[in-house]
N, C-alpha and C positions, 0 to 999 in steps of 0.2 A: 146655094152658095151664101146668099144673104142670111139665111137661117144659121148657117155655120159661123159666120162672122159675128152675128148677134150673140150666139152661144159663147163664142170665144171672149167677147167683151164682157159678157155677164160673169164668166168664170174669173176673168182677170180682176174685175171690180170686186167680186166676192173674196178673192185672195187678198186684195188690198184692204178690204174691210176687216177681214179676219186678222190681218197683220196689225191694223190699227187697234182693234179690240184687245189683241194680245199685249200690245205695247201699253195700253191703258191699264190692263190688269197688272202688268209688271210694276208700273209706276204706283198703282194703288197699294200693292203689297209693300213697296219701299216706303211709302208715306205712312202706312200702318206701323211698320217696324220702327221708323223714325219717331213716330208719335209715342209708341210704347217705350222706346229708349229714353225720350225726353221725360215721360211720365215717371219712369224709374229713377232718372237722375234727380228730378224734382222732389221725389219722395224720400230718397236716400241721401244722407249727408254724412260725410266723414270730416271731422274737424278737431283741432286742438281746443281744449276746453278747460276753464277754471271754474270750479264750483264756488258760487258766491253764497248760496243758502240752501239748506236741506231741511225738509219738513216731512213729517209722517202723514201719509194719506191712508186712513184706515189702519188695519193691523199689519198688512203685508207689503204695502207699497210706499214709495217716497216720491215727493215732488221736488225737483231741483231747479233752482234759478242759476243759470250758467252764463258766463261770458265766453263766447266762442271767437276764434280768430276770423272765421269766414262769414258769420251771420249775426254778429253782435250778441245782444242778450236774448237768450231763449229760455222758455219754460219747458222743462222736459220731465217725462214720467219714467221712473225706474221701477218697473213692475217686479214685485217679489223681493225688492231690496230690503224690506223690513224683516225678512226671515234671516235668522242667524246664519244659516248654512248657504245663503245666496252668495254667488261670486261677487255681486255688486255691493254687498252690505259693508264690507271693510274697505271699499275703494272710493266711496263718494262722500267723504267728509268734506266740510267746507275748507276752501283754500287749496284743495288738491289740484294738481296739474295733470290732465288726462287727455287721452285721444279717444273721442267718442265715435261710435258707429250708430247713427240715428236713422229712424224710419218715421216718416210723417204719415199718420193714420188719418185719412180724410173723413172717416166716419166719426171718430172721436175728436177730430180736429186738434190733435196734439202730436208732438214728437215723443217717441219712446226710445230708450236705449236698447239696442240689440246686441252690442258687444262693446268692450272697453279695454283700453291699454293704459296701464298706470305709468306715468312719467316721473312724477315727484309728489310726495305727500307732505313735504315740509314739516317734519315731526317737531322741530324746535319751536315752531310758531305755537303749536298747541301746548307745548310744555311751559311756555312763559306767558304770564298774565299780560304784561305790557305788549308783547308781540301779538298776542291773540287779539287784544282790543284794537291795536293799530290795523291789523288785517281786517277786522270786523268793520272798522270805520271806512276803510277803502271799499269794501264790498257794499255797505249801505249807501255810500256816496254814489257809486256806479249805478246801483239799482234805482236810486231816487232821481238821478240827473242825466243818465246816459240816454241820448236820443237816437243812437244807432247810426245807420248809414256808413259812410266811409270812415267815420271816426273810429270804428272798431279796429281798423288797421293800425291805429296809433295807441288806442287804449289797451288793447290786449297785450302787446309787448311791454308797455309801461307797467301793467300790473304783474305780469309774469316775472319781469326783471326785478321789480320791487319786492315781490315775495321771496325770491331767491336771496336777495341781499338781506332782507329782514331775517330770514331763517338762520343765516350764518353770522349775523352781525353781533358785535359786542354790545353790552347794555348802554355804554356811552354814545353809541352811534344810532340808537333807536330814533332819537329826535331828528337826526339828519336825514334819514330815509323818509321819515314822515314829512318833513319840510319839502324835500325834493319831489315826492309824489304829488303833494298838493299843488305846488307851483307849476309843475309840468301838466297836471290834469287841468288846471285852470287855463293854461295856455292852449291846450287842445280844444277845450270847450269855448274858447274865445272870451274869457272873463278876466284875463290878467290886465290890470290897469297899467298905464304908461308910467314907467319908472324913470324916464328921462326928462319929462316936462310936467310942471304943476297942472293938475286937472282943472283948476279955476282960472288962474291968470296966465298960464301958458309959459311961464319963465322956465329956464333951464334948471334942472335939479342936480346937475353934475357936480357943482361946487358946494352944495348944501349937505353938510355931514349927516344930519338926522332928518328923516321925513315924517310927515304926519299922514295918517290914513283915515279917510272918511268912509264909514260903513254905508251910510245912506246913499252916497254918490259913487262909491267904489273908485275913489280917486286917491292918488298920492298928492300931497300938498306941500308947498314950501312953508317956511316959517311965518311969513306975513299972512298967508291964508289959513294956516292951521293952528298957530300958537294962540293960546287963550281959550280954545274951544275944547269940547270933550271928545277929542280924537285920540287914537292910539298912535304911539310913536314907534318908529323903527330906528334902532341904533345905527351908527355909521358902519359898524361891523356887519350888520344884517344887510344893509344896502350893498356893500362891497361883495358880500357872499352871493347874493342873487345875480349880480352882474357878472361875477367871475365864473360862476358855474353854468351860466346860460348857454355857453358854447360847448360844454362838455356833455358826454353821455352820462347816464345816471350812475354807472359804475365809476367813471372817472370823477364825478362830483363827490363821491364818498371819500376821496383822498384829500379833499379840501376841508380843513378844520374850521371850527366856529366857536368863539368863546361863549360861555354859558349865558351871560347877560344878553348877548345879541341873539342867541338861539331862542331864549325865552320871549323876547319882544317880537321876533319874527313869527314864532308859533302863534302868539296871540293874534297877530294881524292876519295870518293865512287862515286860521280857523274862523275868524270873523268873516273873511271873504267867502269861505265855503258856506257858512250859515246864512250869508246874505243871498246866495243864489238858489237855495232850496226853500220851498214854500212853508214847510213846517220844520221844527227843530229835529235834528237827527238824534235818534235814540242813543247812539254811541257817544254823542257830545253831552247829552243830559247828565250822564253819570260822572262827568268831570275828570275821568282818568287820563285822558289825552292831554289835559292841561298840566298834569303833575308828574309826567314820566321823568 
């Protein structure tokens, strides 16, 4: 009888042990499946993309510098894009708006394009020298100064909207979209100086018609602090323009006009601000075309 009871307990314990082992096996399988799923998700990325720069790698491939909506700036390989018959060859020109299917290759430590959907190629930008240089300046600025992180959620739509407006804009409006992009980009990057108070004495600038800009300090100055020095001035029209368009989206700001004199003074100041935040001169500014549009 005692032997029977011991055998019964043994079988019961064995069943419980087998149940535990089976449960562990099931959980192990789930963990492996989850790990593989996460690995797949980490290696595969689908995202809206703007081509900032394209360069040839060997005879058959191209390297792309891209601004993506979800991952900021990425360096991407387009294998075979250098061949004329490749699906990618005619779709990855600079400033094209695309939807990318990317795969991260852990061996080569890079992203590669596996598929692509064309959203907008902005043909008018490549057909106009002024528009092309404006877009080239934006692309170089982002590549030189963009730090990534959460800023991509703001930088991407700013560039996408600006390219759309630039593509369809009339010649007289080129300078306006240039000014709006720079001012908003500086705001996102945290480099816009206070336009309400003098950067030196702190007095209110609200009743001062013209402002002075100090490149070395990145300050707007009142007449007492700025007059008589080698500072750039902003006309009253330029000051009103920045304040009035600050509450508008970029499309709405294009409906606000600006006289030529004010636009010229504002362009000089904003380009000086940009040059002040980059370590080396931008190639697109060296040629001087943006100063004479």
